GUMIKE-324413 format. One record per residue (C-alpha): residue in one letter; x, y, z; residue number from 1. Coordinates in steps of 0.05 Angstrom, whole numbers. Example, Ala and Ser with C-alpha at 12.3 -4.5 7.8 and 13.67 -1.06 7.14 Angstrom:
# GUMIKE-324413
{"a"; {246; -90; 156}; 1}
{"s"; {273; -21; 143}; 2}
***
This chain:
# GUMIKE-324413
{"m"; {3536; 969; -39}; 1}
{"t"; {3529; 984; 35}; 2}
{"v"; {3505; 932; 86}; 3}
{"l"; {3449; 957; 130}; 4}
{"s"; {3461; 955; 205}; 5}
{"d"; {3408; 935; 256}; 6}
{"r"; {3391; 1009; 265}; 7}
{"d"; {3380; 1019; 191}; 8}
{"i"; {3341; 954; 183}; 9}
{"r"; {3295; 975; 241}; 10}
{"a"; {3284; 1043; 208}; 11}
{"e"; {3266; 1011; 141}; 12}
{"l"; {3217; 963; 174}; 13}
{"e"; {3184; 1019; 215}; 14}
{"s"; {3177; 1063; 153}; 15}
{"g"; {3145; 1006; 114}; 16}
{"r"; {3196; 1008; 58}; 17}
{"v"; {3218; 938; 77}; 18}
{"r"; {3164; 889; 97}; 19}
{"i"; {3176; 823; 134}; 20}
{"d"; {3112; 790; 155}; 21}
{"p"; {3108; 761; 207}; 22}
{"y"; {3164; 799; 243}; 23}
{"d"; {3187; 794; 315}; 24}
{"p"; {3238; 846; 339}; 25}
{"v"; {3278; 791; 375}; 26}
{"d"; {3297; 765; 306}; 27}
{"l"; {3336; 829; 290}; 28}
{"q"; {3411; 814; 290}; 29}
{"p"; {3470; 863; 283}; 30}
{"s"; {3466; 863; 207}; 31}
{"s"; {3409; 815; 189}; 32}
{"v"; {3341; 787; 208}; 33}
{"d"; {3329; 714; 226}; 34}
{"l"; {3279; 679; 181}; 35}
{"h"; {3239; 616; 196}; 36}
{"l"; {3215; 553; 160}; 37}
{"d"; {3144; 546; 135}; 38}
{"h"; {3098; 485; 130}; 39}
{"s"; {3107; 471; 56}; 40}
{"f"; {3159; 429; 20}; 41}
{"r"; {3166; 410; -53}; 42}
{"v"; {3196; 341; -62}; 43}
{"f"; {3224; 311; -127}; 44}
{"r"; {3192; 247; -156}; 45}
{"n"; {3252; 225; -195}; 46}
{"s"; {3222; 159; -217}; 47}
{"r"; {3171; 193; -262}; 48}
{"y"; {3222; 216; -314}; 49}
{"p"; {3287; 186; -340}; 50}
{"f"; {3318; 256; -338}; 51}
{"i"; {3300; 329; -327}; 52}
{"d"; {3288; 365; -393}; 53}
{"v"; {3295; 440; -384}; 54}
{"r"; {3259; 452; -450}; 55}
{"d"; {3195; 418; -431}; 56}
{"l"; {3143; 428; -377}; 57}
{"q"; {3144; 369; -329}; 58}
{"p"; {3088; 387; -281}; 59}
{"d"; {3089; 323; -240}; 60}
{"l"; {3165; 322; -230}; 61}
{"t"; {3154; 353; -161}; 62}
{"e"; {3100; 345; -109}; 63}
{"l"; {3078; 397; -57}; 64}
{"i"; {3073; 370; 14}; 65}
{"h"; {3047; 406; 76}; 66}
{"v"; {3063; 387; 148}; 67}
{"g"; {3026; 407; 212}; 68}
{"d"; {3051; 456; 264}; 69}
{"d"; {3079; 400; 308}; 70}
{"e"; {3093; 350; 253}; 71}
{"a"; {3165; 336; 230}; 72}
{"f"; {3186; 336; 157}; 73}
{"i"; {3240; 283; 151}; 74}
{"l"; {3297; 299; 103}; 75}
{"h"; {3335; 236; 88}; 76}
{"p"; {3410; 230; 74}; 77}
{"g"; {3426; 253; 4}; 78}
{"e"; {3356; 281; -7}; 79}
{"f"; {3345; 350; -39}; 80}
{"v"; {3279; 387; -30}; 81}
{"l"; {3252; 457; -36}; 82}
{"g"; {3224; 493; 24}; 83}
{"q"; {3204; 565; 37}; 84}
{"t"; {3209; 619; 89}; 85}
{"l"; {3151; 631; 136}; 86}
{"e"; {3161; 705; 125}; 87}
{"w"; {3134; 745; 66}; 88}
{"v"; {3187; 795; 44}; 89}
{"e"; {3179; 860; 4}; 90}
{"l"; {3236; 906; -18}; 91}
{"p"; {3237; 977; -44}; 92}
{"n"; {3272; 995; -110}; 93}
{"d"; {3339; 1015; -78}; 94}
{"l"; {3353; 954; -35}; 95}
{"v"; {3374; 882; -50}; 96}
{"a"; {3376; 826; 1}; 97}
{"r"; {3413; 761; 10}; 98}
{"l"; {3398; 699; 51}; 99}
{"e"; {3464; 670; 72}; 100}
{"g"; {3506; 638; 127}; 101}
{"k"; {3567; 660; 166}; 102}
{"a"; {3635; 670; 137}; 103}
{"l"; {3710; 680; 145}; 104}
{"a"; {3757; 720; 101}; 105}
{"l"; {3782; 683; 39}; 106}
{"g"; {3854; 691; 61}; 107}
{"t"; {3844; 659; 130}; 108}
{"p"; {3896; 603; 138}; 109}
{"v"; {3865; 534; 149}; 110}
{"p"; {3907; 474; 171}; 111}
{"t"; {3892; 410; 133}; 112}
{"p"; {3922; 339; 134}; 113}
{"l"; {3958; 358; 69}; 114}
{"g"; {3986; 424; 94}; 115}
{"w"; {3963; 496; 98}; 116}
{"r"; {3906; 522; 54}; 117}
{"t"; {3863; 584; 56}; 118}
{"m"; {3788; 591; 61}; 119}
{"g"; {3787; 613; -12}; 120}
{"d"; {3823; 549; -34}; 121}
{"l"; {3777; 497; -3}; 122}
{"s"; {3729; 454; -43}; 123}
{"p"; {3679; 400; -25}; 124}
{"g"; {3716; 335; -11}; 125}
{"d"; {3777; 369; 19}; 126}
{"l"; {3797; 350; 90}; 127}
{"v"; {3807; 399; 148}; 128}
{"f"; {3813; 387; 223}; 129}
{"d"; {3758; 391; 275}; 130}
{"e"; {3765; 413; 347}; 131}
{"t"; {3785; 342; 368}; 132}
{"g"; {3844; 345; 320}; 133}
{"a"; {3813; 292; 274}; 134}
{"p"; {3808; 302; 199}; 135}
{"t"; {3737; 321; 175}; 136}
{"e"; {3711; 329; 105}; 137}
{"v"; {3688; 394; 74}; 138}
{"v"; {3618; 378; 48}; 139}
{"a"; {3600; 446; 18}; 140}
{"v"; {3627; 516; 6}; 141}
{"t"; {3594; 581; -13}; 142}
{"a"; {3615; 628; -67}; 143}
{"p"; {3655; 688; -43}; 144}
{"m"; {3611; 741; -12}; 145}
{"i"; {3626; 814; -17}; 146}
{"g"; {3600; 875; 20}; 147}
{"r"; {3593; 838; 86}; 148}
{"p"; {3608; 876; 150}; 149}
{"c"; {3675; 850; 175}; 150}
{"r"; {3709; 850; 242}; 151}
{"e"; {3779; 833; 265}; 152}
{"v"; {3778; 786; 324}; 153}
{"v"; {3842; 792; 366}; 154}
{"f"; {3857; 735; 415}; 155}
{"s"; {3898; 738; 479}; 156}
{"d"; {3957; 703; 445}; 157}
{"g"; {3960; 758; 393}; 158}
{"q"; {3927; 717; 337}; 159}
{"r"; {3881; 756; 291}; 160}
{"v"; {3823; 729; 249}; 161}
{"v"; {3778; 770; 202}; 162}
{"a"; {3706; 745; 203}; 163}
{"d"; {3639; 775; 184}; 164}
{"a"; {3595; 805; 238}; 165}
{"a"; {3548; 745; 240}; 166}
{"h"; {3602; 691; 242}; 167}
{"q"; {3592; 645; 301}; 168}
{"w"; {3642; 622; 354}; 169}
{"v"; {3638; 572; 410}; 170}
{"t"; {3659; 608; 473}; 171}
{"v"; {3653; 599; 548}; 172}
{"d"; {3632; 665; 579}; 173}
{"k"; {3638; 685; 651}; 174}
{"a"; {3568; 660; 668}; 175}
{"g"; {3588; 592; 638}; 176}
{"r"; {3650; 590; 683}; 177}
{"r"; {3613; 597; 749}; 178}
{"q"; {3626; 545; 803}; 179}
{"g"; {3681; 512; 763}; 180}
{"q"; {3637; 497; 703}; 181}
{"q"; {3657; 501; 630}; 182}
{"r"; {3590; 512; 596}; 183}
{"a"; {3600; 533; 524}; 184}
{"g"; {3552; 575; 482}; 185}
{"i"; {3548; 599; 410}; 186}
{"h"; {3557; 674; 399}; 187}
{"t"; {3564; 716; 336}; 188}
{"t"; {3624; 762; 326}; 189}
{"d"; {3582; 824; 341}; 190}
{"e"; {3550; 792; 402}; 191}
{"i"; {3620; 780; 429}; 192}
{"a"; {3639; 852; 413}; 193}
{"r"; {3580; 877; 455}; 194}
{"t"; {3597; 832; 514}; 195}
{"l"; {3673; 833; 509}; 196}
{"r"; {3684; 843; 584}; 197}
{"a"; {3647; 822; 646}; 198}
{"d"; {3663; 851; 715}; 199}
{"g"; {3728; 878; 689}; 200}
{"e"; {3755; 814; 658}; 201}
{"l"; {3755; 784; 588}; 202}
{"n"; {3687; 750; 581}; 203}
{"h"; {3695; 701; 523}; 204}
{"h"; {3742; 642; 526}; 205}
{"v"; {3752; 597; 465}; 206}
{"p"; {3773; 526; 486}; 207}
{"l"; {3838; 500; 457}; 208}
{"a"; {3836; 445; 404}; 209}
{"a"; {3866; 377; 416}; 210}
{"p"; {3931; 359; 379}; 211}
{"v"; {3918; 356; 304}; 212}
{"q"; {3926; 287; 273}; 213}
{"y"; {3971; 295; 213}; 214}
{"p"; {3984; 229; 177}; 215}
{"a"; {4043; 189; 204}; 216}
{"r"; {4106; 200; 163}; 217}
{"l"; {4158; 148; 145}; 218}
{"d"; {4201; 196; 105}; 219}
{"l"; {4234; 236; 161}; 220}
{"p"; {4309; 230; 148}; 221}
{"i"; {4330; 249; 219}; 222}
{"e"; {4298; 226; 284}; 223}
{"p"; {4255; 284; 310}; 224}
{"y"; {4287; 290; 380}; 225}
{"t"; {4357; 291; 351}; 226}
{"l"; {4337; 344; 300}; 227}
{"g"; {4305; 386; 355}; 228}
{"a"; {4367; 382; 398}; 229}
{"w"; {4412; 400; 340}; 230}
{"l"; {4367; 459; 321}; 231}
{"g"; {4373; 483; 393}; 232}
{"d"; {4447; 474; 407}; 233}
{"g"; {4477; 448; 342}; 234}
{"t"; {4533; 475; 300}; 235}
{"t"; {4512; 498; 231}; 236}
{"t"; {4580; 481; 201}; 237}
{"a"; {4578; 408; 224}; 238}
{"a"; {4536; 352; 252}; 239}
{"a"; {4557; 371; 322}; 240}
{"i"; {4523; 396; 385}; 241}
{"t"; {4547; 435; 446}; 242}
{"s"; {4520; 403; 510}; 243}
{"w"; {4533; 401; 584}; 244}
{"d"; {4479; 347; 596}; 245}
{"d"; {4496; 274; 588}; 246}
{"e"; {4421; 258; 586}; 247}
{"i"; {4413; 295; 520}; 248}
{"l"; {4472; 257; 490}; 249}
{"e"; {4442; 192; 515}; 250}
{"q"; {4375; 208; 482}; 251}
{"i"; {4411; 222; 416}; 252}
{"s"; {4453; 158; 423}; 253}
{"g"; {4389; 119; 438}; 254}
{"e"; {4361; 141; 370}; 255}
{"g"; {4419; 105; 335}; 256}
{"y"; {4469; 161; 327}; 257}
{"a"; {4541; 152; 349}; 258}
{"v"; {4563; 209; 395}; 259}
{"r"; {4637; 226; 402}; 260}
{"r"; {4671; 282; 440}; 261}
{"f"; {4718; 329; 404}; 262}
{"a"; {4785; 337; 438}; 263}
{"y"; {4793; 410; 418}; 264}
{"a"; {4728; 433; 452}; 265}
{"p"; {4707; 406; 520}; 266}
{"h"; {4632; 407; 508}; 267}
{"l"; {4627; 397; 433}; 268}
{"y"; {4604; 329; 408}; 269}
{"g"; {4600; 301; 338}; 270}
{"i"; {4536; 263; 320}; 271}
{"g"; {4527; 205; 273}; 272}
{"g"; {4594; 202; 239}; 273}
{"t"; {4596; 148; 185}; 274}
{"g"; {4660; 169; 151}; 275}
{"h"; {4669; 203; 84}; 276}
{"t"; {4649; 175; 17}; 277}
{"r"; {4690; 196; -45}; 278}
{"d"; {4665; 199; -116}; 279}
{"a"; {4703; 146; -155}; 280}
{"v"; {4711; 192; -215}; 281}
{"t"; {4723; 261; -186}; 282}
{"g"; {4752; 240; -119}; 283}
{"r"; {4708; 292; -84}; 284}
{"y"; {4670; 277; -21}; 285}
{"q"; {4597; 262; -36}; 286}
{"r"; {4535; 258; 8}; 287}
{"n"; {4520; 193; 43}; 288}
{"a"; {4475; 169; 100}; 289}
{"s"; {4512; 211; 152}; 290}
{"l"; {4475; 262; 195}; 291}
{"s"; {4516; 317; 162}; 292}
{"s"; {4491; 296; 93}; 293}
{"r"; {4419; 291; 117}; 294}
{"l"; {4422; 361; 148}; 295}
{"r"; {4450; 387; 83}; 296}
{"d"; {4394; 352; 44}; 297}
{"l"; {4343; 389; 88}; 298}
{"g"; {4377; 456; 75}; 299}
{"l"; {4396; 463; 148}; 300}
{"r"; {4470; 474; 139}; 301}
{"e"; {4456; 544; 112}; 302}
{"v"; {4401; 567; 160}; 303}
{"n"; {4364; 537; 219}; 304}
{"y"; {4289; 526; 214}; 305}
{"i"; {4240; 469; 225}; 306}
{"p"; {4227; 434; 158}; 307}
{"r"; {4155; 430; 137}; 308}
{"p"; {4151; 353; 139}; 309}
{"y"; {4168; 355; 213}; 310}
{"l"; {4114; 407; 228}; 311}
{"e"; {4064; 363; 192}; 312}
{"a"; {4085; 296; 222}; 313}
{"g"; {4047; 252; 270}; 314}
{"v"; {4033; 274; 342}; 315}
{"g"; {4089; 231; 371}; 316}
{"h"; {4141; 257; 323}; 317}
{"r"; {4121; 330; 334}; 318}
{"l"; {4124; 321; 410}; 319}
{"a"; {4193; 289; 405}; 320}
{"l"; {4217; 348; 362}; 321}
{"l"; {4190; 398; 414}; 322}
{"q"; {4225; 359; 470}; 323}
{"g"; {4291; 363; 433}; 324}
{"l"; {4283; 438; 425}; 325}
{"m"; {4262; 448; 498}; 326}
{"d"; {4317; 404; 528}; 327}
{"t"; {4369; 448; 494}; 328}
{"d"; {4340; 518; 489}; 329}
{"g"; {4280; 513; 535}; 330}
{"f"; {4266; 536; 606}; 331}
{"v"; {4213; 524; 658}; 332}
{"d"; {4200; 566; 720}; 333}
{"d"; {4193; 535; 789}; 334}
{"d"; {4128; 570; 810}; 335}
{"a"; {4077; 570; 754}; 336}
{"g"; {4107; 516; 710}; 337}
{"r"; {4109; 563; 651}; 338}
{"c"; {4156; 540; 596}; 339}
{"e"; {4196; 582; 548}; 340}
{"f"; {4235; 569; 484}; 341}
{"t"; {4286; 623; 467}; 342}
{"s"; {4323; 636; 402}; 343}
{"i"; {4356; 693; 364}; 344}
{"n"; {4329; 660; 300}; 345}
{"e"; {4259; 686; 287}; 346}
{"r"; {4244; 633; 234}; 347}
{"l"; {4261; 579; 284}; 348}
{"a"; {4218; 613; 338}; 349}
{"d"; {4159; 617; 290}; 350}
{"g"; {4167; 544; 275}; 351}
{"a"; {4166; 529; 350}; 352}
{"i"; {4101; 569; 356}; 353}
{"e"; {4067; 529; 301}; 354}
{"l"; {4094; 464; 331}; 355}
{"a"; {4068; 479; 401}; 356}
{"a"; {4000; 504; 375}; 357}
{"s"; {3991; 442; 333}; 358}
{"l"; {4000; 400; 396}; 359}
{"g"; {3943; 436; 431}; 360}
{"f"; {3983; 487; 471}; 361}
{"r"; {3975; 563; 471}; 362}
{"p"; {4043; 593; 454}; 363}
{"v"; {4055; 669; 458}; 364}
{"k"; {4114; 702; 424}; 365}
{"s"; {4151; 763; 450}; 366}
{"v"; {4213; 800; 427}; 367}
{"g"; {4269; 827; 470}; 368}
{"r"; {4344; 840; 464}; 369}
{"a"; {4399; 787; 468}; 370}
{"m"; {4448; 817; 517}; 371}
{"l"; {4515; 784; 536}; 372}
{"d"; {4564; 818; 582}; 373}
{"g"; {4529; 884; 570}; 374}
{"v"; {4534; 878; 494}; 375}
{"d"; {4471; 879; 451}; 376}
{"h"; {4473; 821; 402}; 377}
{"g"; {4407; 836; 368}; 378}
{"p"; {4335; 812; 378}; 379}
{"r"; {4316; 752; 421}; 380}
{"y"; {4251; 715; 409}; 381}
{"r"; {4215; 681; 467}; 382}
{"v"; {4159; 631; 459}; 383}
{"k"; {4120; 620; 524}; 384}
{"f"; {4067; 568; 540}; 385}
{"t"; {4043; 525; 598}; 386}
{"p"; {4038; 453; 575}; 387}
{"d"; {3995; 399; 607}; 388}
{"r"; {4040; 344; 580}; 389}
{"p"; {4115; 332; 586}; 390}
{"v"; {4154; 376; 537}; 391}
{"f"; {4222; 356; 566}; 392}
{"r"; {4261; 292; 571}; 393}
{"l"; {4316; 324; 613}; 394}
{"r"; {4297; 304; 684}; 395}
{"r"; {4318; 368; 720}; 396}
{"k"; {4273; 409; 674}; 397}
{"l"; {4217; 358; 673}; 398}
{"a"; {4213; 359; 749}; 399}
{"r"; {4194; 433; 747}; 400}
{"q"; {4136; 424; 699}; 401}
{"k"; {4066; 427; 728}; 402}
{"p"; {4040; 357; 741}; 403}
{"p"; {3983; 333; 696}; 404}
{"t"; {3936; 335; 756}; 405}
{"a"; {3946; 411; 765}; 406}
{"r"; {3898; 463; 739}; 407}
{"f"; {3911; 487; 668}; 408}
{"h"; {3879; 544; 629}; 409}
{"r"; {3860; 507; 565}; 410}
{"f"; {3832; 567; 528}; 411}
{"r"; {3850; 632; 495}; 412}
{"a"; {3809; 693; 509}; 413}
{"i"; {3780; 742; 459}; 414}
{"d"; {3814; 808; 474}; 415}
{"v"; {3790; 857; 421}; 416}
{"v"; {3737; 859; 366}; 417}
{"r"; {3745; 918; 319}; 418}
{"n"; {3711; 941; 255}; 419}
{"v"; {3754; 933; 192}; 420}
{"p"; {3740; 947; 119}; 421}
{"s"; {3698; 893; 85}; 422}
{"v"; {3736; 838; 50}; 423}
{"p"; {3710; 778; 9}; 424}
{"v"; {3688; 722; 55}; 425}
{"r"; {3659; 653; 48}; 426}
{"c"; {3629; 596; 90}; 427}
{"i"; {3646; 523; 90}; 428}
{"e"; {3607; 465; 120}; 429}
{"v"; {3642; 404; 149}; 430}
{"a"; {3621; 333; 165}; 431}
{"s"; {3645; 335; 237}; 432}
{"p"; {3588; 321; 287}; 433}
{"r"; {3595; 390; 319}; 434}
{"g"; {3608; 425; 252}; 435}
{"m"; {3672; 456; 278}; 436}
{"f"; {3739; 465; 242}; 437}
{"l"; {3806; 498; 258}; 438}
{"v"; {3832; 563; 229}; 439}
{"s"; {3893; 607; 235}; 440}
{"r"; {3965; 590; 253}; 441}
{"s"; {3941; 581; 325}; 442}
{"f"; {3893; 525; 306}; 443}
{"i"; {3831; 561; 334}; 444}
{"p"; {3764; 524; 333}; 445}
{"t"; {3707; 559; 298}; 446}
{"h"; {3644; 540; 260}; 447}
{"n"; {3588; 568; 217}; 448}
{"s"; {3513; 559; 222}; 449}
{"s"; {3481; 514; 274}; 450}
{"l"; {3440; 478; 220}; 451}
{"g"; {3504; 465; 181}; 452}
{"r"; {3530; 428; 242}; 453}
{"l"; {3474; 378; 232}; 454}
{"g"; {3491; 367; 159}; 455}
{"l"; {3434; 410; 132}; 456}
{"l"; {3456; 456; 76}; 457}
{"i"; {3411; 515; 61}; 458}
{"h"; {3414; 560; 1}; 459}
{"s"; {3367; 612; -28}; 460}
{"t"; {3349; 595; -100}; 461}
{"a"; {3369; 666; -121}; 462}
{"g"; {3437; 696; -106}; 463}
{"y"; {3405; 763; -90}; 464}
{"v"; {3333; 781; -75}; 465}
{"d"; {3320; 836; -126}; 466}
{"p"; {3294; 906; -111}; 467}
{"g"; {3218; 906; -118}; 468}
{"w"; {3212; 833; -95}; 469}
{"k"; {3146; 811; -62}; 470}
{"g"; {3136; 741; -36}; 471}
{"t"; {3164; 685; 6}; 472}
{"l"; {3234; 659; -8}; 473}
{"t"; {3244; 589; -37}; 474}
{"l"; {3300; 550; -3}; 475}
{"e"; {3343; 493; -28}; 476}
{"l"; {3350; 442; 29}; 477}
{"s"; {3401; 385; 25}; 478}
{"n"; {3418; 332; 76}; 479}
{"v"; {3493; 315; 73}; 480}
{"a"; {3493; 277; 139}; 481}
{"n"; {3489; 202; 149}; 482}
{"l"; {3423; 206; 189}; 483}
{"p"; {3355; 234; 172}; 484}
{"i"; {3342; 306; 196}; 485}
{"a"; {3274; 327; 225}; 486}
{"l"; {3252; 397; 204}; 487}
{"y"; {3197; 434; 239}; 488}
{"y"; {3150; 491; 224}; 489}
{"g"; {3176; 557; 253}; 490}
{"m"; {3249; 536; 264}; 491}
{"r"; {3302; 588; 248}; 492}
{"i"; {3328; 572; 178}; 493}
{"g"; {3374; 630; 159}; 494}
{"q"; {3388; 704; 161}; 495}
{"i"; {3371; 757; 110}; 496}
{"s"; {3418; 816; 101}; 497}
{"f"; {3402; 880; 64}; 498}
{"f"; {3446; 921; 17}; 499}
{"r"; {3435; 993; -5}; 500}
{"m"; {3447; 1004; -80}; 501}
{"s"; {3484; 1063; -110}; 502}
{"s"; {3418; 1089; -137}; 503}
{"p"; {3346; 1065; -145}; 504}
{"v"; {3334; 1017; -203}; 505}
{"d"; {3292; 1040; -263}; 506}
{"r"; {3255; 973; -270}; 507}
{"p"; {3246; 936; -204}; 508}
{"y"; {3229; 862; -203}; 509}
{"g"; {3157; 853; -225}; 510}
{"s"; {3160; 908; -277}; 511}
{"a"; {3126; 894; -344}; 512}
{"g"; {3171; 859; -395}; 513}
{"l"; {3221; 832; -344}; 514}
{"g"; {3190; 762; -341}; 515}
{"s"; {3188; 763; -265}; 516}
{"k"; {3162; 692; -260}; 517}
{"y"; {3167; 684; -185}; 518}
{"q"; {3137; 750; -162}; 519}
{"g"; {3084; 741; -109}; 520}
{"q"; {3101; 667; -95}; 521}
{"s"; {3071; 640; -31}; 522}
{"e"; {3095; 567; -35}; 523}
{"p"; {3160; 531; -53}; 524}
{"t"; {3163; 543; -128}; 525}
{"a"; {3195; 495; -176}; 526}
{"s"; {3238; 521; -233}; 527}
{"a"; {3201; 560; -286}; 528}
{"y"; {3259; 557; -334}; 529}
{"d"; {3215; 525; -387}; 530}
{"a"; {3175; 590; -389}; 531}
{"d"; {3235; 629; -417}; 532}
{"p"; {3224; 645; -491}; 533}
{"a"; {3288; 608; -512}; 534}
{"a"; {3296; 558; -456}; 535}
{"g"; {3346; 505; -477}; 536}
{"r"; {3338; 524; -551}; 537}
{"r"; {3386; 553; -602}; 538}
{"t"; {3383; 628; -610}; 539}
{"e"; {3342; 649; -671}; 540}
{"r"; {3348; 709; -717}; 541}
{"a"; {3295; 763; -717}; 542}
{"t"; {3267; 729; -780}; 543}
{"g"; {3257; 665; -742}; 544}
{"d"; {3312; 628; -780}; 545}
{"p"; {3364; 590; -739}; 546}
{"a"; {3431; 625; -732}; 547}
{"p"; {3485; 592; -776}; 548}
{"r"; {3535; 549; -741}; 549}
{"g"; {3594; 587; -713}; 550}
{"e"; {3553; 652; -708}; 551}
{"r"; {3540; 678; -638}; 552}
{"h"; {3492; 729; -612}; 553}
{"s"; {3505; 770; -550}; 554}
***
C-alpha cells in the first residue's frame, strides 16, 4: 500500500472520492488530516451487570451522553469511554484509512534504567527516561505500523533517527531564540524538513537532556576514577599506569589503592598490589582481591573498553569515570573550553561517547591518523564536547575549562531531514508530565502526540477504516493519568492517513452479505458483536448439529 501525500489527499477531497465533512484546509498535514472531537460520549455503567457477556445483548450496559459546545466532558483516572469524530468520513473502494499517532522505527535504541532496549521491545509497565533524566513508565504502546512515510533525521552531532513524517519533536527555532529567549515549540518531522534553515543557519535546536538517573550500583569492583585512569594510561599486561602527574596518583591512592613506583621505568607505577595467592593443591597463582585480578574478571586484560555496569551506574560514578579518562587522555583548549578525549581504541572512544552523552553533554566523534615522528600508527579517534561541569580533577586542565557561569550551547541542531524507504514504526506513551522520553545513543528527547502527554490514550475501534466506509469514527478514550482530563467539543483528537490499495475491492464495506454493522453510524457506537451469527458460540455443522469435540472448522 502507498501512503497518500498532502497533494494526493487534496486531490481526492476536491474530486469528491474522499469526503470529510466538515473539512478545513488548515487541517491538512503532510500525510494526514487532523480530526476533531464531537459532542457525544458513550460511558459504561459497570454496576448494572456482574460481567460483560458477548453472547447476549446488554442494551443498558452503556449510556449516551451529550455535552454542550463550551461544556467539558470530564474523563476520570482509569476511566474508559467511547467518543467519536466530529467529521463524517467516506472512502472510495480503492482506499483504506487509519487513525493513529506518531511513531519511531522499531529498531530505534531507547535507554532504560535496566539497559538498552528498542522501540519494538517496549511494553506497558517498562521504564524509560524522560528529558529530566528521571525514569518514567511506559503506559501504552501501539502495534507496529507499516506503510508510513518515513524520514531520517540527522543531528549536528551525526546521530541519525528514523521517524515517520508526522512524528513530533520539541525544538527551539530561530524565532524562539530571539533576544536570548529559549521558547520551545512542537513540530512534526515534515514541518522541520520544510523549515530546516532560517537566514542561512540551522533553524531547529533540540535541547539536551539532563544526566540520566541509572540506579546506584554497589557491585562495581573497581573505583570508577581509578578504572578511568587505567583505561587511559594503563598497561594491559599489568595493574600499572604510566603517569607524569602526581595528582592522578594521589587520586588513585585516595580511593584505597597502594601506588608504588617501578625502578625499571621512571614513570610506571603499580596499583593496588596485594601480593600473590597460590592454590594449595596446584601451587598456581589464583585470582584474589588485587586490582590485577579485578581487571581480569572484567575482561580488561585482553582489550580495553568501558564495561557495561560502569556505563549504567549512577551519575556520580559515571562522572568520576569520565574524569579518570580525561585526566589521562583528555585535553582542553584555552580559548573556547572545548574538551577532547583521544584514543586509538575505537571501542573505548565509543564508550566515552555514550558516557558523555548520558551525562547530558553533546559529544562528537571524528577520525584522524595517529602520527608519531612521521610514522602512521593507524586511526585515532577524537571525542569532542564542551561540558558545563568539571570533567577533570587535574588542576592544570580544570583551570582551562569554561566556568559554570559562561554561556553554553545546551542543544543539538537538526541538520538534515531526508526521505527514506518506509520501515515498521510504533508509538509509545509515557507517564512523564511532558510526555517526553529519550531515544538513540545520544539520549535525544522526543515525544509523540500532545494528548498523550496529558495521559489521554486515543485509539480507533477499527485497525483500518475499510474502503466504502461512510460515517463518523468511534474512538476509544482512556485516561491513564492521575488527574481528571477535561475534553471539549471541537478539540483536535487525532490524524487520519490514507493508503492506496493494489486494486479496488470487489465488495466494499456496506455491500450486501458483509454484515457491515457500523455503516452510517453518527454517534459513538457500542460493540455489536452479539449481532454476529455465531457470537461466542461453538461452530455448528451445516445440519445444525454441534461439531464433535476435537473437530475444527476453518
